[in-house]
N, C-alpha and C positions, 0 to 999 in steps of 0.2 A: 274151735268151728272145722278148721281145717283139717282137724286128727280125726275127728267124726266121721265127718264127711268122706274121710280115706278108708277108716276100719269098718265104715256100716253101708256097705253097697246101698241095702233098700233104701239107703235118703236119697239117692242119688234116683234123677228121673230114669224109668224104665228102658224107653227108645235110646237113651245115651249107653247104656248096657252093651245093645246094641251096634252102637257104632263105634264105641270103644272095642270090641273084639274086633269087629270088621279093619279098623283101622291099622290092629298090630298086624296085619299081612301085609303093612307095607314097611314092615322091620325092614332093616339092612339084610342082603341075601344068606349073612352069617349065621343068621338066627332063624332063618326058614324054615328048618326044616323042625325047632324047637315051638315053633309056634304052630306050624301044623299037628305038633302031636298034641298040644292043648287045644285046640278046636275038635280035633277028633273026639277029645274025651269025655265033652260033653255031653249031659243026656240029651239034647238034643240036634235038632239039624238046621244050621244059621242061615241054610241056604233056602229054609221051608219054611215060608209065614205060615203056614198052615200049621206047625207043631211048636208053634215059638209061646214061651209059657216067659214072661218077663220075672213072674216071683223067681222063678227056678232059675232063670239067665243072673240074675240078680245076685241071688244067696252063691252061684256056681264064680260069679267072679271076685267077692267077695272072699271067696275060700281059697280062686287062686291068687289074688292078691297077697295073702299072707305067705305064700311061698314064695315068692318073687326075690328075686335078687335086690341087694342095694342098686345093681348096674341097670338091673330090667326095672327098677320104679324111677331111676333117674331117664332112663330112655320113654318110661312110659309117660313120664312127665313132658318131654316135648311133644309129646303127642294130642296132648290138652292143650301146649301153649297153640298148638297147628289150628288147633279149635277155634283157641279164640282170634288168633289172627286172623280165620277166617270169617268168622261169625260176627267179632266183636261181642261177644255172651260173655259177661261178667265171671257167667259164672262156671265157664271152663277153667276160670283161673283155680279155684276152689280145691279141686282133687288133684291139681298139679301140685301147689303147694303145700299138699299132708303129703305126694308123694315123694317129693324134694323132702319135707321132712324126715320123715322114715327113711329115704334113701341118707339122708346125713348119720342118720341115729345107727343104721348100719353100716356105713363105713367105719364108723368113730368105732363100732363091738368087732371089726375084724379087723381093727389098728392100721386101717387105710386113710393117713393122712390128705393124699393128693385126691383121695376121692370123696373125703368131707370137706374139701376149701373148693371142690368142682359144686359138688350138691350145693355148698352155702352159697357160692355165686351166682348159680340158678334160681335158690330162694329169693335171696333178695332182688333180683331181675322182676320175679314175679309178685315178688310181696310191693316191689317199688309200681308196678301197672297197675296192681289194685289199687293202691293208694290214690295213683291219678284220676281212679272212677269214683272214688267212691269218698274221698279225703280222708279216710280214717285213720288219723295221730297214730293209732295203733301198727296199722300196717308199715307206716314207714319211720318209725323205732324200731320194729323186728327188722325192717330191711336194714336198716343202718347198724343191729347187732351184726346181722347176718354178717355183714362185709366187715365189721370189723375181727369177726371169729374167721373169717376165709382170711384174713390180712395175716393173721396172725400163724397162722402154718403155713404162708405164703411166700416160700424163694423163689421161683419161678422170673421168670423177665415178664411174666404179667404184671407181677406185686406193684408198679408203676399205674396199671390202669386201677389196680383195685384203690389206690389212696384217690384217685381223679374220681371216682364215682363214690366215693365217702364223702368226697369236698362238694359235689354235687346234691347229695342228700343232704348234707348237713345246710347248706347253702338253702335247700326245701326246707328244711324244716327253722332255721331261722325266722323266714317270714311268718311263721306262725306262732313261733313262739320268743322272738325278738331276743333270744338269750344271747348274748355276747360270745357267749364261750363256743357255739355252733359258729358261731361267723368263724373266728378267731382258728378254729378247728378247721375249718370248711379252706380259709384259704392257707394254712400251714399245710394243707391235706394235698395241696394242687400242688404247692411248693417244694412238700415230698418228691412227690411222686416225679418232678421235673428234674429233680437232683440227685436220685437214682441211675437215673437211664445212664447211657454213655451217649457221651458230648456229640457224636454223628446222627444218635436219632433225638436227642432232644427237639430240634427245629421243628419235626414233624408232628410231635406229639403237644408242643404249643398250639399247632396251629388247630385242632382238637379240644384245647382247652381256655386258651386265651378268652374267649369271649364270657367262659366261666367263672376268671378269675376278673374280669374287668365288672361283672354282675357284679359279684359279691364285694367288690370294691365299690361298687356303685352304692348297693344298699349299706355300706356304714356312710358314706357321702352324705348318703340322702336321711339320715337322722343325727338330730344333733347327739343325743347320748352316743352313738358311735362311730359320732368323726375322731376320736383320739386312734379308734382302732385304721380305720383310712388312712390319717397321718403315719401312725408307725409302719405299718405297711412300705406305705409310698414310699419315705423315707426310708425304709429297706431295702427297695428296688431301686433307688437313685444311688442309694451309698455301697449295696452289695454287701450288708454283712451276712449274708449267707453266701457262702465263699463256693459251694457246689454249683451256685447258679451265675453264669457267667454273665459279662457285660451285654454280648450283644443277645441274650434271652431278655435279659431284662428289660433295657431298650424296647423291645417290641412290645411288654409286657404297658410297660408305659406308655407307647403309642396306641395301644387300642384300648386302655384308660382312658389317656386323653382323646381321643376319638369320640368315645361313649359319651362325656360331660358335655364335649360341642356339641352333636346331635342334642344333649335335652338341653342346652340353652336355647341351640335356634328353634326346640320346639317349646321351650313355658319362657323362654328371656329373660332367668336367673343370670343376674354378673355374679356371685359368685363361682356358678359353674363356670363361665366363660373365663374365671381367674385361674381357676385352679385347673383348667384345659391346659390354660398358658403354661403355667410351673411345670406340669405333667409332663407337656410336650416338650418342654424343654431341656427337662430330665433325658429325657428320652435323647433326645439330638445330643446333648452333650455326651451320652456312655457310647450311642454309633453314631459317629455325624454320615454313615453311609448312605441310610435307609431314608429312600426317596418319598416313602407316605409319610414319615413321621417329620422330616424335612417340611413338604409342602402344606400337613397338615398345622404344623406350628404355624407356618407364617400367614397362614391365612385365619387363623388363630388373632395372632397378631392384630390382624388386618381388621378383622373384626373389633376387636377392641379399641383401634383407635378409632375408628367410625364413630363408635358408643362413647368414647370419652374424651379425643383428640389429644391422645400423648403423641411426640413427636417421637417417643422413643421407640414405641409399639411400631410407628411406620417403617421405621429404620430397620429395624430386627424384620420387619416382613419384608422387605425389598429383597435384606442381606440375602434370608435364609432361602425365598424363592428363587432370587439367583444362582444361590450354592446348587441348588437342586435338578435346577436347567446344565448347572458344568458338572454335578455328578450324572446325571443320566446320557445315555449312547442316544444321539438324536435318532435313534431306530426302533425304540424302544416306544408302545405303545403306550404308554405313559407319558409320552413325552409333550404330546400337545395340552393335557390337562394343565402339566406343569408350567409350559406356558402360557395359559390362560391365568394361572394366579399369580406370575412373576408381573402381567399385565395390567391385571388387577389393582394390584400394589403401587407398581408406579403412575398409574390413573390419580390414585390418591394422592402422591406423595406430590403427583401435581398440583391438583389441587390446595395441599399444604403451602407448598414452595413457589406453585406457578412459573416452574422449571418447564422451558417448553420443550427442551432436552427428553425430560421426563416423559412427557407425551406423545413427543415423535418416536422413543422408546417404546412404550404401551403398545401404539398402532402397528407398528414392526412384527413386533411381538403377539400380539392379538390375529395380525392375518397372517403370519407364518404358523400360529396356531389349525386358526380356519383350514390353512389349506395344508396341513402334515397329511403326509400319504396313509398314516397309521389312525386317521381319524376315523371310528367310524360314523357312517350317513346317517344313523339314527341319535347322534349326539350331537349333531351341528348347530341345531337350534339355540343353542346353549354358547356357542363361540360366535354364531353370529348376534346375538345379545351380548357381548362383552365387548365385539367392536364395534359395532352400533354405537353403544353407548360411551364410545373411545371418540368417535367421531362425533357424538354428539357435545361432548365436555372440550373438546377443540373451538366444535364453533361456537360455543360459552366463551371460550376466551379471547378467538380471534375475529367471531362473526364473520368468517366464511360463510357465505352461503351454500357454495357446493359441500361444504363438510357437512352441513345440518342436511341435505338430501343423500349424502354417501349413508349419514347416519339413520333417515328414514329407512332407505333400502333393504339395510341390513338387518334393522330390527323387524320388518316387512318381513324378511325371507327367517326370520328367529320364529314371527308369528305360525308361518305355513309349515314349520320342521315341526312344532313342540304338538307333544301329544296331547289328544283331547282329555281333560282331567289331572293333567301332568300338576304337580306343586308349585312349577314354576310360571305357570299358565298366568296368572293374575300377576304376579311382577312382571314379564313379559312384555303383557297387555298394558299395562300403567306407563312401563318406561316406552312405548311406541306410541301411544296416545300422548304422551310428553312431548316428546319430537314432532310428531303432526302440530300440535298445537305453538309449538314455537315457530315450526315452521310457515302456519298461518300468519303469527304475529310477525315475519319478515317479509314474506310474498303476497300476503292476501288470498291467496289460492283458497276460493269455498270448500270446492275438496278436503284441501285438507283439513277445514274446518271440520264437515261433519266426518270423516271418518275420525277422527280426531275422537267427538262426541260421543258415537258408537263404540269405536275401544275402549274410551276410560268407561263408559255404563259398564261393560261386561269385567272390566277388570274390576270395578266396583262390587259389582254383583255378585263376584268369586272369592271376594275380602271378608275372612268373617268380620262380625260386629266387634270381637275383642283383638283382634289383629291392629296392632300397631301400625301395621299400611295404610289400613282405612282412611284415619284424615287425611293425609298429603295426597292420596287419592283421591276424597272426593273434593279438594281444593283445587286439582287440575281438574275434573268435573265443570266442577263450577265457575273456573275459568273460562275453557272451554263454553261453556253454555252463554256465559254474560257476553262474550264475542259474539255469537251468532244471534243473541235475541233481541230486540227492538221493541215485543212486547213484555207488560206487567206480569204475563205467569209463566214466560220462562226466567223473567229476574227472581219472579218468587222462589221459582226452583232451586234455583242457584243458592238463593239465597238460605234456605231450607238445608241443604248441604254443607252450605259452611257451618252453617251454627250447629249442626250434627258432628262437623270435626271440629269446631271448638271443642263439645261437649266430653267428647273421644279422647283428647289431646290431653297425652300424660309424659311427654318425654321434653320439655322445655318451654321456652315461650309460646306465645301465640302470636304474637305480632304479625307476624304475613297473613293468618287467617284473619283477623280482625280488620287486616289492611287492604285486603279483598273482601270481606264484609261490610267494611264501610264505602268502596268501592260502590257495591252493587246494590248501596243503600241508596247513593247518591245518584247512581243512573235509575234508578226506581223514583225518584221524587222527580228528576228531568222530565222523565213519560207522564208522569199523572198530575203533575201542577197544573195543566191545563186543563183534568178535568174533573179535578176534584177540588175543594176548597183549599185555600191556603195555609190553613189551620190542620187538615186531617194531612195534606202531604209535607209541610214543614215539620213534623216530627220525624218522619225517615232520614229529613235533611239533620235535621238536629243530633240522631240517633248516630249518623255516618262523622259526623266532627266529630261526636264522643269515643267513638270506635276509633277516629283515626288519631286521638291527642292519646287514649290507649297504646295503641299501633307500635308508636313512636315512644312513650315513658316506658315500657316493657323490651323495648329493641337494645339488644345488646348494640354498642358505636360497631355498626360493622358500612359492609359498601351497599346496604337497602338503606340506607337514612334517608340519604336524599331523594329517594322514588317516595317515597314517606312522607315525608315533606313537603315533595311538589304537589302530592294530594289532596293531602290536610290543606294546603293555602288555597287550590281549588276550588274545595268547598265551603272554606269559608269564606272564600270574595264569592259564590254561587251565592253564599246567604245575604252576605252584605248589599249585594245589587236585588236579588228578587224579594227579599224582606225589607231589608234596613234597621230590622228591632234591637239589633246587636251595634251598636257604632263600632266598639273595640276589634271585629273580627277582621277589618283591613290593618289594623296595625299587628292583629293573632299574625294573619295570613305573611306580614312585610318577614316580622319574628323569626317565622318556622322558615322560612325561601333562604332571611341568611343563613338559620343554623342547616339546613341541606344544603347549600355553597359551601362551606368550609368542612366539611368531611367527601375526604372522595368516596367513588363508588365506582361500582363495576357493571356495566360499562363505565367510560366517565360522562360521559354525555350524562347521564340524568345528573352529574353535580353541575355540570353547565346548564343545563337548564333550568335549576333550582339559581344559580347563581343569575342567570339574564331574567330571568321571572324577578327577582328581589331589584336589580336594578333597573329595571321597566316602573315598577310599582312604588319604587324610591322616589324616581323625578316624580312619581304623579302624588304620590303623600306630602315628601318634603322637598322639593325644587330640583332647579334644573343644577347646582351645585352637588347635591348632594346624592343626585343619579349618574353626575361625571364622575363621583369618585365611586358608586357602584360599580361601574360601568370598567371602569381602569382595572378593576379586579375579575371580571369577566374577560377583556382580550388578556389576562394573564394565564387564564386558562386554555388558551386559543391552541399552543403547542401538546399539552394532553391532549385535546378530543380530537386534531388533525395530528397523531403523535407521529415521529418520526421514523420511528420502529417500524410500523407497521407497512403492508404494500403500496405499491403508488395506488393502484386501483379501490383498495380500502379508504388511503385518506383522501380520494378524489370525491370518493362517495360521503365522506365525514365532514368534508367541507359546506355539504349544505347547511348545517347547523350554525355556520359563522354566516352566510349570508343572508339567514333570516332576520339578522338585528343589525348589521354593519350600517343600513340605512337610519336606522332609530340612534343607535349611536353617535356616529357623525354627525345628523342632525342634531341631537341634542349639543354639539359639541359648538357648533357653528350658530346655535340660538346667546350659546354663552358667547358667542366674539372671536371664542377660542380657535381660530382658523388654521394654526398648526396642531394643534389638537386632535383635529376636527383631516388635516389629512395624513397626520400619522396613523391615527386609525385606518383610515381609507387605503392606507399602504399594509395594515398589518394585515387588514380583512379579504386582499386578493394576491392573486398568482403566489398562495401559501405554499402549492407542491413545488413551484421552479423558487421558491425563495430558502426551503429547505434544503434541496439539490444546489442550489449555489453555494450555500454554507460550505461545502466540501471543495470547492474548489478557491476558496479565498485565501488571498496570500496570509499565509502564517506569520505572525509577528516574530520580531527576533528576541532569541531565550535560550536555554540550555536544552531544551526538546525543539526547537525550533527545526531541524531537518528531520526528526524521527518524525512532527506531527506530522508534517508534512506528505510523508511516505504512509502513514496510516490513513491519511485522510485521500489521499489518492487512490488507496486499495479500495476503501469502500465507496467510494465512488462509484465503481466502477463494479464492485456487486451486482448483484442479480436484481434488477425494478422489483421481481416479485416477488423476494425474498422478506421474513416479517421480526421482526424483533420486538415486540409487543409490551417487552419490560426493559427499563433501563439496566436495571444488572445483565441482562442477558446483551444489551447494547457494547455494553464495555466490555463483557467477556468477549465480544466479536472484538470487540478493538484491542483487546488486548491480545489477543489471537495472532492477529495481524501485526501488533508492534513486537512480539516475538519473532518474527520474520523480518525486520526492520536494522532490531538495534545491534549496537556491537557483538562482537560472543562474549566479550571481559565483562565481569560481572562490575554493577557501580559499587563507588564503596557504601560500606554499609546493608546492603541490599543482595536481594538472589536478580536474576534477569527478570523471574516473574514475576517479584515485588517491581520491577522497575517499572516492567512493562504494565501492570495494572494499573501503578499511579501514573502512569504517561496513558493510560486509556483515560482514564479517569478524568486527566487533565482535559484531554483532546475533546472529551463530551460537551466538559462543562463549558467549553471554548465554542462549540458549537454552538449549545443550545443559548446561551448567554445572547449572542449572536444573529440568532433565527432573526429576530426582527429590528434590526440597526434603527435609532431614534433619527428621524431627520433633523437634522441641526440646522444652524442658520447658514455656517458654511459651507453645509453639504448645497441648502437650497441655493446657495450665489453659485456654485458652480455652474447651475444651470445656465446654458448660452444663449436661451430663447423661448419666447413663449411657450407653456407647457400647459395645455388644460389637461384638466381634470374634473370630468365632467361625472357627477357624481349622479344616484338614483335619487327618489324623491325624500327632501326631507320635510316629518311632522310638523305643519304649523302650529298644532295644540300641544300641552303637557299631558294627550293620552295616546301619544306615541302610534298613534294610526299612519302609515306609512301611505295611505290609500288618499290622506288627504292634503298632501304634500306637492309640492312643485321642486324644481328639476332646481339643482343648485351646479355651478361651475366655480373652481376653485383653482387658482394658475400659482405655483409654487415657482415667483422668477423674483431674480434681484435680491430686496431685503427683507420683506414679508409677505404669506401668502395675501391674495387678493380674492375675494368672494365675488360672484355673479350671480345673482339671483335671475333664474329664466322665468318668468313670472306666468309667460304664457301657455308653459310647458308642460304635462305632468306627466308622471308614471304610467297614469293607463293611459296617455295619449301615447306615450313609447310604445306602447305593449301592443295597443291595435296599431300601430305601423310596421313594427316589427313584422307579428301575423300576417299583415296582407304583403309588405316583402317577401317575404319565404314562400307564403303560397305562390307569388306571381313568378318567383325563381324556379319554385319546381312546375309550374307551369310550364315555363319555356324550357324545361328539362335542360337547365343551365348548372344543377345541383349535385353533379357525377365528377366522378375523379377523371375521367378519359378528356382527352384533347380532342381537337380535333372542328368544336365548336366553332363556325363559319357564319349561318344566317344572321344577316340584318335585324338587330331586334330593336324595335319601339315600345314602349308600356306607356300608355297613361298612368296607371298608379303608380309608377313608380317616379314619372315626372311631378304627379302630384306631393310624393312623398319627401322628396327631392324640395318644391315650393315650401312645404312647412319646417325643416330644417331649419333654410335658409332664412327664414321669416323669425321661426322660433328658436332658433336655438344661436346656429353660426351667426349670424347678421345681429342679433343683441351680443354677442360677445367682441365681434369687431368694433361696435358701436362703442362699447363699456373701456377696449385700449384707448382708443382716438387717436391722438399725436404720436403714442408710446409704437403703434403698429404702423411703420412706414419704410418702403424699400432701402438700400444698402447704401453704403456709399460708392457701390460698383453696380447700381442699380437694377441689382437684382429682388425679387420679392421677397417680402420678410417670412420666414420660416418658422410655420407653428406646427408643434407636438401635439396628437389628439390622445387623453386616455381617458376612454369612456369605459362607464359600466353601467352593472344593470341590461337593460333592454339596449341603451344604444350603443352597448358592443357591437349589436348585428347592424347597424346603420350607418349608410357608405358617408360619414359628417363632411369626405374631402370631396365631395359632388356636389354638396348642399350648394342650391342656386333655380334663380327663377328660369327654365328653357323656355324661351317662349318666340312664335316664328317668327317674331318682328325683333329678337335679339334677348336682353334681361343681365340681368348680373350673380352669378356664381363668386366662390369662395377659390375658385379657379383663378378668376379674376386679381384675386390679391394676396393669396398669401401661397405655399408651396407647403404642401401637408405632409406630414408623418404622422405614425402612430407608432405607440410604446406600452407594452402589456403592463408596465408600473413603472412609477416615478424610479423605483430602486435601479431596475432596468436600464432605464435612459444614462442614471449616474455612473454605471459598471461600464457602460458604454463609450462613457466620456472617460473616464478614469482610462480603459481599456485602449483608446483615442491617444490619450496624450501622453500613453508610457514611450520610450524610446526607441524601444523594439516594433511596434504597432505602426510609431511615427514614419513614414515613407511615401509624405507627400512630392508629387512631380517627378514622381519616378514611374516608371514603367511599370507596373504589374506582375509578378506573375499570375496567370491567369491560369486556367486547371478548367477544360472545357469535359464536359459527360453527355454523352448525351446515346440513346435508347432507340432505335428504329425498331428494333425486335426482340423485346424482353419477352422472354420465357413465361406463359403463360398468363398476356397481356394484350391490349390492342394494340398494334404496330403501330408506330409513330414517324413515318418515312422523313415529315418534315423537318423532325428533331435534324437531324444527318445538315438539310440545306442549312437550318439556322446557326449550327457550329460556325458549318461553311463562311458563313457571311461574317461572324465574328474573326475567324481568321484571317479576312481580308482589311477587317481592321487593328487588327494583331497578328502580326503572321506568325509570332512567335510564342504563342499559346500552346500548350499542351495538352494533346486533343485524346481522350479515350471513348472510342467509340464502338457500340455494337459490342463483341466479345473482349474489345479488352476492358469494357468498363466490369469487372471485379469488385467485389467489395476491399479485398485487400489493397487491390491496385488503387480506386479510389481514396481511399485510406491514407496509403503511400504518399499518393501524391498533393491531397492537403497537408500534409505535413511540411513541405516541401513549394508550398504555393501559397499567397495571400486572396485571391480572390479564387470564386468556384462557381462556377455555371453549371447549372444541370439541366438538360432538357430529356426529358426522360418523366414516366408515370408518377406520381407522389401517394404514397395511403397514408390517411388520418387514419389511428387508432385515439378514438371519443374515450379509454376507460385506461385508457393507461398513456400519455402523449409518448412515451419514449420509446416507445412498440412505432411510434407513426416513423414512417421510413421512404426512400426511394427506392422503386424497384430496379433494380442492376441484374447481370447476365445469372452470378451463378445465386445469390439468395438479395434479402433484402438487408439496404445499410440503413440499420434503427439509428433514430437520436440518438439513444445510448450508447449503441456505439460511437459517437461524434462525440457527446459526453463524455465516454471516458477519457477522451485524447487530452486534456484539458489545452487544447489552442489558443497562445500569445500570440499570435503574429496575425491573424486572420482577423481580413478587413472589410470584405462583402462573399455575399452569399447571393445569388440569382440564380431567383427559384421557376426555372419555367417549366412549370407544372400547376397539374389542373386544383384549386383548390387548399392551398399551403396555409392561408391567414383566415381561414373559416373557423369560425370559435364554437363549443357546443353549447347547444339551448340552453339543456341542463346544467352548465357551469358557466357562467357568462363572464366569471371575476377569474376565471384561472387562467388564459390563454389558451384552451387545447388546440394546439396547433403548429403546424410542424416551423413556420414563419420564426415565430415565439423562442421554439424549443431552438433554433440556431442560431439567436439571440444567446439564450444562457447556456450555449456553446462555446461561445467567446467570438463569436459576428459582430462587427460591429453594425453593421447596416444588413439588410435585409429585405430585396426583392420580391415579394409573393404577388398571390391572387385570389381574391374571394371566392371568387367561384368556375367554372368552366369558362376556358379562354380558346379562339381560334387558332388551327396552326399560321395560318397569313398573320392574324395581329400578332402571332408571339412571336415573330421573327420579325414585324414593322419593331414592335415596340422595343426589341432587345438590339436591331441595328443599329436606331436611333439614340438608345440609352450609351451604347459603348460608342459612338462618334461623338460624341457631345462629351463623354466622360473623357477621349483622347484630348477632345479640342482644348477643355479644361484642365490639363496636365495630370489628370488621374489621380486624382485629389477624391480620396474614397468619401470624404467628409462630405464633399459637394454630389452625393449619388442620388438624394433627394431631388434636387435640382434637375440632375437629369432623365429623372424617369418624368419628374414635371413636363419636360421637354418633349421628349419622347411620346408620352400620351397626349401632350398638348397635339405633336405630330396626327398621330392616328384622328385624333379629332377632326383635325381640318378634312384631312380624309375618308373620312365617313361618314361627317356631320356628327353634330352634339346632341344629337336625338336619339342617336342609336348609344342607350347607355350601357345596353348587358355588354358592348363591347368592350368601353374605354375605362367605364370605371371600376372594372376589377382586379386591376393593376395599381399594387400598392406598396409602401415605405415604411418600413421597421427601422426604427435605430436612430443614427445622430443626424 
């Protein structure tokens, strides 16, 4: 058809003839004269439209074409091509194709092979263009034939381009014919074109054809019939069967092919695409390990496959390749941020698998460096914010630090703000942000976080296609958020609908967690509607909830979520048992389910613990006291895991709330069973937990081959930062092992390396510490208690329902042979809490709950007098009466000495001041006994043992007294009276060492304590309720923290007199943990501590200190009698100011011996 058009101009449009004539004038200048001659010979004036005759023009043009040379035809065809390019009119290609064919024939007749080759190449191009518009296979076939004929004649440098063109055309024809010969020849053409190029030109040429090669290979891969072609060529690229193609070129081809397969996997989710991508990219990296893109993509592929299948080998390869990519790349390279991000993602996944905190720390550092890299483009930052936010979220899930979760939320918020509208990652980032907000609400209960979470998750779901595998988990998170926010049936039902959709679309594993969520939603719905509709209607939801809970547990692979699922199912079963009662077996099934959950570890461990606690409480209710005791023993075994020694101090204090919420139940059950020793042991295990853990690093190490090394290791551990976190036992051992390496001899022990020896030493030390974390109170240890010690417990339940609110207070006296129990029938926990509330509000009204000294007003409060009277009548006096003749004056006439060890709300009440204070007299504990306090029985035993050692036994000798006064502490209120206070002390003991004002630096004080056994602090004190080791005395240069004192392991210290405010004030949130400076000084090694419960007046402080030290001097400086000295000094103050001014004399207390 093209030939006819070219030979018969009449078949062309009349207007095209004129346009063509006019365009001839645009030919190059060397042909300009010839064009003008041709135009002059026309029988009409081309510039005169009035004389234009289209038929004459057409005949004349046809005649002139026949007289054109092959070169003229070649050049004239170019004019037609320009017309096509300008107008897009396919008709313009037809004359060009005819002219090129004629030109080819003309050149052939002339014997001009170069001209033929050039005409054929242009002809192939025109035929290809026409094929792309008409899809006529004849044009494609003709184009291929033209290319091949041209190639046979081509010996120039363009020959490689001819092969590349043939390869592309054959690839196109394969898509229509599916003839494997076309595919094979296509790939051979590409490879052949590269192979004939000089080595220095191959890389540039490859940039133009590498995607074409990948496309042809992908077509072979996608067809099951042509996969052998793919495998053959892929192996050829990997093995180098074509020696003309270098390994560098082949590596690049494999890199592009692997990336293409990875993209296809991400689009369609076919795992075979991912597997082949891994193989192909691995081959690329093996051929050339310096190609950063190949290494990075290979690592990403392995990471994705690990996340799909969980194969550890894939993860290790991912980390190794990403790390190598970072090492290979110049840090100033613009690709560096992307490579860092890939490494960070791999490290995050390895942390999830192995739980090594070092991986997560490195991941966070890596993501941070990537985000803040100078080469990172601003428009790409949102991806890096998302990665860093995800890493923070992961660290929160492991360590449960709220600060990490807040950092995650902030980073993800920035990621959202920087994400372009419609970006393919928008839904993913929204879902990640919404999940973090939901978790933040669960921890902080911030309503704004929940509202934002729902809004963000709704948008994420709306942007997620129905068939996207990410839709079910996003629906799950949205449903959970709605459940948190909804108290109405409508919201619950919306959440149920989302979960049911998620279950129906979930195709990638067990649906246990979805069924668990649905079960929870249905239980919520039942609880809302049960009072509004009939029991029969509402009960269907509860029945279904229980069925789904069972299925969730059955379908769950044994893992960290099992305890959570078991607890929720048990709650549903017990709810049905209580509300409906038609299924008596529900309670027994709940018992069985709770027991199952208690036997499996969870993350966090508190979920396992709550299961165990629920099981113990229900077991006592169902099977009686002895069965309950056995179950509670298992609960106590979990305490070290709940309050894990590897966690930071502040988290451990937060975790103690789980222990304290059941302690009275367990101890009360032991008392009801008549086992007071067990009750005492459990009470000790549940109080001062953190102090007990810290003390384990301070215990003497038993003799043995590792004794000296163990002592050094535990000493170093003791000196570590209290904020450090080691949530994995393995990590704790690793840290201890590293410390061990620094203290063991350089010589290798027999049969093992120093590293192996250090590892065994660390494991042994850890086992020793853990096994002694909660020492049992044996008969021999109880007999060491030299005087009555009153352990005042919280409410003991009266019934098997374990309801503490119905119980009475109980005292246990661990003295002499067997513990003795004393029931305080007239005193309940409710009454104790009410008294504490009144007491604290009264102190706050009087402004004595501050850290500042200087309070001097005379304070009498009727409410406090009433509290002291109730304490005397209902607590202290009944205890004194229970002792009877056993509580009497000592042989030297001194009053008996009682040590109070209060629990729960009683820790805030001044038992040492209990009494009936009337205008006409009255009686009080002050008249019957000397009072001391101890935070725990173990602390008292430790102080007694310390006192009995030869090193600390210096009775009847003048103490080495260090006095520290701070009249002008930087950034604190002035305390000029502290100088007068120490001057009074100096008048009593002239040989004391005095560090005053600027002399009182932390180093000077610490060095002073090392050489003195008595210490007097007259300064400001500061309590840190979150981390008691940060509680401190305010000195000249900085604060002397309790942690600094405890690092020293003092063995000679006898007495610490803390003439500062509130040094013995407990934390209302942690009544069992003795979170105050005075307890800390006991734990640091001081046998006796004088402290204050609230603000003390300057004159009162000096008065009491003077009488205290005078009495101590008169008694021979025996620190064991310091409680009597304080009793005497406070008695003198009472005589001076009047007993009714309670707020002035009550705050002075003694702790210890």
